[in-house]
DOMARFI-550320 format. One record per residue (C-alpha): residue number from 1; x, y, z; residue in one letter. Coordinates in pm, 1 decimal, always signed. Layout:
% residues N
+-----+----------+----------+----------+------+
!  nr !       xx !       yy !       zz ! rest !
+-----+----------+----------+----------+------+
! NUM !        X !        Y !        Z !    a !
...
+-----+----------+----------+----------+------+
This chain:
% residues 145
+-----+----------+----------+----------+------+
!  nr !       xx !       yy !       zz ! rest !
+-----+----------+----------+----------+------+
!   1 !  +5102.7 !   -869.0 !  +1861.5 !    x !
!   2 !  +5035.3 !   -685.6 !  +1536.0 !    x !
!   3 !  +5109.8 !   -318.3 !  +1528.7 !    x !
!   4 !  +4925.1 !    -42.6 !  +1346.1 !    x !
!   5 !  +5182.1 !    -63.0 !  +1064.3 !    x !
!   6 !  +5121.2 !   -428.5 !   +985.2 !    x !
!   7 !  +4905.1 !   -509.5 !   +681.2 !    x !
!   8 !  +4545.9 !   -616.2 !   +758.9 !    x !
!   9 !  +4480.4 !   -981.6 !   +807.6 !    x !
!  10 !  +4329.4 !  -1172.5 !   +519.5 !    x !
!  11 !  +4040.2 !  -1408.3 !   +588.8 !    x !
!  12 !  +4272.2 !  -1699.8 !   +510.5 !    x !
!  13 !  +4501.8 !  -1593.0 !   +794.7 !    x !
!  14 !  +4226.6 !  -1629.3 !  +1055.8 !    x !
!  15 !  +4197.0 !  -1956.8 !  +1246.5 !    x !
!  16 !  +3923.3 !  -2214.2 !  +1180.5 !    x !
!  17 !  +3565.5 !  -2088.3 !  +1192.3 !    x !
!  18 !  +3657.5 !  -1723.4 !  +1134.7 !    x !
!  19 !  +3753.4 !  -1788.0 !   +774.6 !    x !
!  20 !  +3522.5 !  -1646.1 !   +511.7 !    x !
!  21 !  +3345.5 !  -1905.1 !   +304.0 !    x !
!  22 !  +3424.5 !  -1865.5 !    -64.3 !    x !
!  23 !  +3178.7 !  -2130.8 !   -183.6 !    x !
!  24 !  +2860.3 !  -1932.1 !   -105.0 !    x !
!  25 !  +2838.7 !  -1601.9 !   -290.7 !    x !
!  26 !  +2563.4 !  -1375.0 !   -163.7 !    x !
!  27 !  +2279.0 !  -1305.9 !   -406.5 !    x !
!  28 !  +2071.2 !   -994.0 !   -354.0 !    x !
!  29 !  +1803.4 !  -1063.8 !   -615.3 !    x !
!  30 !  +1680.6 !  -1418.7 !   -669.3 !    x !
!  31 !  +1707.0 !  -1560.1 !  -1018.6 !    x !
!  32 !  +1388.9 !  -1540.8 !  -1228.7 !    x !
!  33 !  +1222.5 !  -1238.5 !  -1069.8 !    x !
!  34 !  +1240.2 !  -1008.2 !  -1371.2 !    x !
!  35 !   +891.3 !  -1107.2 !  -1481.6 !    x !
!  36 !   +760.8 !  -1060.3 !  -1126.2 !    x !
!  37 !   +913.1 !   -712.4 !  -1103.4 !    x !
!  38 !   +761.3 !   -607.5 !  -1436.7 !    x !
!  39 !   +418.3 !   -737.2 !  -1332.2 !    x !
!  40 !   +450.4 !   -559.5 !   -995.1 !    x !
!  41 !   +535.4 !   -228.9 !  -1167.7 !    x !
!  42 !   +234.6 !   -260.7 !  -1397.6 !    x !
!  43 !     +8.5 !   -344.6 !  -1102.7 !    x !
!  44 !   +143.1 !    -47.2 !   -904.0 !    x !
!  45 !    +55.5 !   +186.8 !  -1192.7 !    x !
!  46 !   -292.1 !    +30.7 !  -1215.7 !    x !
!  47 !   -330.7 !    +65.8 !   -836.6 !    x !
!  48 !   -237.9 !   +434.3 !   -851.3 !    x !
!  49 !   -496.5 !   +497.3 !  -1125.1 !    x !
!  50 !   -757.7 !   +294.5 !   -937.9 !    x !
!  51 !   -693.6 !   +489.6 !   -616.5 !    x !
!  52 !   -728.0 !   +818.6 !   -803.6 !    x !
!  53 !  -1059.6 !   +700.4 !   -946.5 !    x !
!  54 !  -1188.7 !   +594.1 !   -603.8 !    x !
!  55 !  -1075.3 !   +922.2 !   -446.7 !    x !
!  56 !  -1260.3 !  +1113.3 !   -715.7 !    x !
!  57 !  -1566.7 !   +898.1 !   -654.7 !    x !
!  58 !  -1540.8 !   +976.6 !   -285.0 !    x !
!  59 !  -1607.3 !  +1340.2 !   -362.1 !    x !
!  60 !  -1947.3 !  +1236.0 !   -490.6 !    x !
!  61 !  -2045.4 !  +1123.5 !   -141.0 !    x !
!  62 !  -2130.3 !  +1487.3 !    -76.6 !    x !
!  63 !  -2437.2 !  +1453.5 !   -298.6 !    x !
!  64 !  -2612.6 !  +1247.2 !    -32.1 !    x !
!  65 !  -2681.1 !  +1574.1 !   +146.8 !    x !
!  66 !  -2921.3 !  +1673.7 !   -132.6 !    x !
!  67 !  -3195.3 !  +1476.0 !    +41.2 !    x !
!  68 !  -3144.1 !  +1655.5 !   +371.6 !    x !
!  69 !  -3451.8 !  +1837.4 !   +491.7 !    x !
!  70 !  -3700.6 !  +1661.5 !   +265.8 !    x !
!  71 !  -3670.3 !  +1322.9 !   +437.4 !    x !
!  72 !  -3536.9 !  +1423.7 !   +773.9 !    x !
!  73 !  -3236.2 !  +1570.8 !   +949.4 !    x !
!  74 !  -2881.2 !  +1494.8 !   +840.5 !    x !
!  75 !  -2557.1 !  +1467.3 !  +1028.4 !    x !
!  76 !  -2315.1 !  +1672.3 !   +819.7 !    x !
!  77 !  -2022.8 !  +1566.9 !  +1037.4 !    x !
!  78 !  -2067.5 !  +1204.1 !   +930.5 !    x !
!  79 !  -2106.9 !  +1302.3 !   +567.0 !    x !
!  80 !  -1789.9 !  +1512.7 !   +581.3 !    x !
!  81 !  -1601.3 !  +1234.3 !   +757.9 !    x !
!  82 !  -1708.8 !   +989.2 !   +487.1 !    x !
!  83 !  -1588.4 !  +1226.6 !   +216.0 !    x !
!  84 !  -1249.2 !  +1284.5 !   +378.5 !    x !
!  85 !  -1205.6 !   +916.1 !   +460.6 !    x !
!  86 !  -1245.1 !   +832.9 !    +93.8 !    x !
!  87 !  -1041.3 !  +1124.7 !    -39.4 !    x !
!  88 !   -746.9 !  +1076.5 !   +198.2 !    x !
!  89 !   -772.2 !   +712.7 !   +310.1 !    x !
!  90 !   -779.6 !   +549.9 !    -33.2 !    x !
!  91 !   -462.1 !   +720.5 !   -168.3 !    x !
!  92 !   -280.7 !   +656.1 !   +160.1 !    x !
!  93 !   -355.2 !   +283.9 !   +132.6 !    x !
!  94 !   -238.0 !   +284.5 !   -230.3 !    x !
!  95 !    +82.6 !   +471.6 !   -147.6 !    x !
!  96 !   +158.5 !   +231.9 !   +138.2 !    x !
!  97 !   +109.7 !    -67.4 !    -91.9 !    x !
!  98 !   +333.1 !    +86.5 !   -359.5 !    x !
!  99 !   +601.3 !   +174.3 !   -101.5 !    x !
! 100 !   +590.4 !   -178.5 !    +40.6 !    x !
! 101 !   +627.2 !   -319.2 !   -310.0 !    x !
! 102 !   +933.6 !   -101.1 !   -370.8 !    x !
! 103 !  +1090.7 !   -197.6 !    -37.7 !    x !
! 104 !  +1035.3 !   -567.3 !   -100.0 !    x !
! 105 !  +1177.0 !   -542.0 !   -452.8 !    x !
! 106 !  +1491.5 !   -369.0 !   -325.6 !    x !
! 107 !  +1539.8 !   -634.3 !    -59.6 !    x !
! 108 !  +1493.3 !   -909.8 !   -316.0 !    x !
! 109 !  +1182.8 !  -1069.6 !   -166.9 !    x !
! 110 !   +940.8 !  -1273.4 !   -375.1 !    x !
! 111 !   +571.5 !  -1239.8 !   -465.5 !    x !
! 112 !   +589.1 !   -868.2 !   -544.6 !    x !
! 113 !   +275.4 !   -879.1 !   -759.3 !    x !
! 114 !    +61.1 !   -979.4 !   -461.4 !    x !
! 115 !   +109.3 !   -654.0 !   -267.3 !    x !
! 116 !    -61.3 !   -418.8 !   -520.5 !    x !
! 117 !   -352.7 !   -661.9 !   -551.0 !    x !
! 118 !   -401.4 !   -669.1 !   -173.9 !    x !
! 119 !   -363.4 !   -289.6 !   -172.2 !    x !
! 120 !   -644.2 !   -264.2 !   -428.2 !    x !
! 121 !   -873.8 !   -475.9 !   -213.0 !    x !
! 122 !   -794.0 !   -271.2 !    +98.6 !    x !
! 123 !   -849.2 !    +54.9 !    -95.7 !    x !
! 124 !  -1188.3 !    -76.9 !   -207.8 !    x !
! 125 !  -1270.6 !   -165.0 !   +153.1 !    x !
! 126 !  -1178.0 !   +187.3 !   +269.9 !    x !
! 127 !  -1392.6 !   +335.8 !     -8.5 !    x !
! 128 !  -1686.7 !   +113.7 !    +91.0 !    x !
! 129 !  -1654.1 !   +222.4 !   +454.3 !    x !
! 130 !  -1640.8 !   +587.5 !   +343.7 !    x !
! 131 !  -1959.1 !   +550.0 !   +137.4 !    x !
! 132 !  -2133.1 !   +371.4 !   +424.5 !    x !
! 133 !  -2040.7 !   +645.7 !   +670.6 !    x !
! 134 !  -2154.7 !   +913.7 !   +425.9 !    x !
! 135 !  -2489.6 !   +749.7 !   +365.2 !    x !
! 136 !  -2536.6 !   +690.1 !   +737.8 !    x !
! 137 !  -2498.2 !  +1063.3 !   +792.7 !    x !
! 138 !  -2774.9 !  +1137.6 !   +543.6 !    x !
! 139 !  -3010.6 !   +900.4 !   +727.0 !    x !
! 140 !  -3160.3 !   +774.6 !   +402.3 !    x !
! 141 !  -3403.7 !   +490.2 !   +450.7 !    x !
! 142 !  -3442.4 !   +325.2 !   +113.9 !    x !
! 143 !  -3685.7 !    +59.1 !   +238.3 !    x !
! 144 !  -3962.4 !   +293.8 !   +359.3 !    x !
! 145 !  -4003.8 !   +533.0 !    +69.0 !    x !
+-----+----------+----------+----------+------+
């Protein structure tokens, strides 16, 4: 029985299956991902700029209330919800996509460039929903003018 004063056991001293395998070194980052990481960084910067542009455009949803009163009543709660959905929702989606890209790059996973592209599509979808909600609150009927 080994005592506390004995030197620690080396992996070669362990019996059979407990030995450490020296033929398989562990790689944390797969070979050939430098180009993918650079492309992912560029796409994350583009996504951040795109999200800022969409969030700024979401502030313009408030102008749909200019037609209130002349064409009918408006629901200002829906208009306000559409504005805040675009101003807050779009950057949150972009930040989540950028954070997921960083996490996957640290863990050494592949296809990093795909996450910012999907994040851009989801941010566009959130912006489209925000505009739709804002226009629904103004009750604008473009077909019967």
